[in-house]
C-alpha positions in Angstrom: -30.7 143.8 -18.8 -31.5 144.0 -22.5 -34.7 142.6 -23.9 -32.6 139.9 -25.7 -31.3 138.4 -22.6 -34.8 137.4 -21.7 -34.1 133.7 -21.9 -32.9 133.8 -18.3 -36.3 134.3 -16.9 -39.8 133.7 -18.0 -42.4 136.4 -18.2 -46.0 136.1 -17.8 -48.3 139.0 -18.8 -51.4 138.9 -16.6 -53.8 140.4 -19.1 -56.2 139.5 -21.8 -55.8 142.9 -23.4 -54.6 142.8 -27.0 -53.1 146.3 -26.6 -50.9 145.4 -23.7 -49.6 142.2 -25.5 -48.8 144.3 -28.6 -47.0 146.9 -26.5 -44.9 144.3 -24.6 -44.1 142.4 -27.8 -42.9 145.8 -29.2 -40.5 146.2 -26.2 -38.9 143.0 -27.3 -39.8 140.7 -24.7 -41.1 137.0 -25.1 -43.9 136.2 -22.7 -46.9 133.9 -22.1 -50.4 135.1 -21.4 -52.4 134.2 -18.4 -55.7 136.0 -17.4 -56.6 136.9 -13.9 -60.1 135.8 -12.9 -60.9 138.6 -10.4 -64.1 140.5 -9.6 -62.8 144.1 -10.2 -66.3 145.5 -9.2 -65.7 144.1 -5.6 -62.5 146.4 -5.2 -63.2 150.0 -4.5 -61.0 152.8 -3.9 -61.7 156.4 -3.7 -58.4 157.6 -5.5 -57.8 156.4 -9.1 -54.1 156.0 -8.2 -54.9 153.6 -5.2 -57.5 151.6 -7.3 -55.3 150.9 -10.3 -52.5 149.8 -8.0 -54.7 147.5 -5.9 -56.3 146.1 -9.1 -53.0 145.3 -10.5 -51.8 143.6 -7.3 -55.0 141.6 -7.2 -54.4 140.4 -10.8 -50.9 139.5 -10.0 -51.9 137.5 -6.7 -54.7 135.7 -8.7 -52.2 134.5 -11.4 -49.4 133.6 -8.9 -52.1 131.4 -6.9 -52.9 129.7 -10.4 -49.2 129.1 -11.1 -48.7 127.7 -7.6 -51.8 125.2 -8.1 -50.2 124.1 -11.6 -47.7 121.6 -10.3 -44.6 123.7 -9.3 -42.1 121.1 -8.5 -39.1 122.5 -10.3 -37.7 124.9 -7.7 -34.6 125.4 -9.5 -36.3 126.7 -12.7 -35.6 129.8 -14.3 -37.2 132.7 -12.4 -40.7 133.7 -13.5 -41.7 137.4 -13.7 -45.4 138.2 -13.5 -46.5 141.5 -15.2 -50.1 142.9 -14.1 -51.5 146.1 -15.1 -54.7 148.2 -14.9 -56.0 151.5 -16.3 -58.8 153.6 -15.4 -60.2 156.9 -17.2 -60.7 159.9 -14.9 -63.1 162.6 -15.9 -63.6 165.7 -13.5 -62.0 163.8 -10.7 -64.7 160.8 -11.1 -63.3 157.3 -12.0 -64.7 155.7 -15.2 -65.0 152.1 -16.0 -66.3 150.4 -19.3 -69.6 151.9 -20.4 -72.6 149.9 -19.1 -74.7 151.0 -22.2 -74.5 152.7 -25.6 -76.2 155.7 -23.8 -73.4 155.9 -21.3 -70.7 155.7 -24.0 -72.5 158.5 -26.0 -72.5 160.6 -22.9 -68.8 159.8 -22.2 -67.8 160.9 -25.6 -69.9 164.0 -25.5 -68.1 164.9 -22.3 -64.7 164.5 -23.9 -65.6 166.8 -26.9 -63.7 170.0 -26.6 -62.7 169.0 -23.0 -60.2 166.6 -21.4 -59.9 163.6 -19.6 -56.9 161.5 -17.9 -55.9 157.8 -17.7 -54.4 156.6 -14.6 -52.4 153.2 -15.1 -50.6 150.9 -12.9 -47.9 148.2 -13.5 -47.1 145.6 -10.9 -44.0 143.2 -11.4 -43.5 140.1 -9.2 -40.4 137.8 -9.3 -41.8 134.5 -8.0 -38.3 133.3 -7.4 -36.9 136.2 -5.2 -40.3 137.6 -3.9 -39.7 141.0 -5.3 -43.1 142.6 -5.8 -43.7 146.2 -6.7 -46.2 148.4 -8.4 -46.2 152.0 -9.6 -48.6 154.6 -11.5 -48.5 156.7 -14.5 -50.8 159.4 -15.3 -51.6 160.9 -18.8 -53.7 164.0 -19.6 -55.7 163.9 -22.9 -57.2 167.0 -24.4 -59.8 166.9 -27.2 -60.9 169.0 -30.0 -64.8 169.2 -30.5 -66.2 165.7 -31.6 -69.2 165.8 -33.9 -72.2 163.9 -33.0 -71.9 162.0 -36.5 -68.4 160.8 -35.4 -69.8 159.8 -31.9 -72.6 157.8 -33.5 -70.1 156.0 -35.9 -67.8 155.2 -32.8 -70.8 153.7 -30.9 -72.0 151.5 -33.8 -68.5 150.4 -34.4 -68.4 149.2 -30.8 -64.8 149.3 -29.5 -65.5 152.2 -27.3 -68.1 149.9 -25.4 -65.2 147.6 -24.3 -62.8 149.9 -22.9 -62.4 152.0 -19.6 -64.4 155.3 -20.0 -65.1 154.6 -23.5 -61.8 156.2 -24.3 -59.4 155.2 -27.2 -57.1 157.7 -28.6 -55.4 155.5 -31.2 -58.7 154.7 -33.1 -58.6 156.1 -36.6 -62.1 158.0 -36.0 -60.7 159.5 -32.6 -57.2 160.3 -33.6 -58.0 163.6 -35.6 -59.8 164.8 -32.6 -57.0 164.4 -30.2 -55.6 167.8 -29.5 -52.8 167.0 -27.2 -51.6 164.3 -25.2 -49.5 165.0 -22.0 -47.9 161.8 -21.3 -47.4 158.7 -23.5 -49.8 157.0 -25.7 -48.7 153.4 -24.5 -49.7 154.4 -21.1 -53.2 155.4 -22.4 -53.4 152.0 -24.1 -52.7 150.2 -20.9 -48.9 149.4 -20.4 -46.5 152.4 -19.9 -43.2 151.2 -21.6 -40.7 153.1 -19.5 -42.2 152.2 -16.2 -42.6 148.5 -17.3 -38.9 148.4 -18.2 -37.8 150.1 -15.1 -39.7 147.7 -12.9 -38.4 144.7 -14.8 -34.8 146.0 -14.4 -35.6 146.2 -10.6 -37.1 142.7 -10.4 -34.4 140.7 -12.2 
């Protein structure tokens, strides 16, 4: 299945993330965006891999039920594929979500300085016509050089780090020079691992 044959099915990306939209567009797919209204805080799992899989599935389910309430009369319509994803940051075995305050974001960044963190991401693909539904995980390890307090303050002032899991962004121009090594793929850290997404889409069609 080449990306350009995507006219035979409709893709819905279940995410409000600009980074995920950008990655899926880079892959050559045409898609529409729907957001899942779920309370992520209600869903708790000990293992990051379990958490991201359950969250992506919950997002997919929320979107599918939305689609079913929108008058779904045309049963012979083209197959609809829903892609949902979730990413968390793991530091010393602890799952990190979006910083709750500037203080927390500052502490997160100080922890990464000269240290390392990981992202655990999931992709869940559902084919509404066939009932195919599958989710898988991807883990990336990120190693950092020392990050100066001055840079940390600039990042907090600029504010993007306050809106992302673990306050972790590796593609940010202020952070990029301090990224020592990424064991895995940048697209996975940004929220949508391309290879995994492509593979699940192939299986779903």
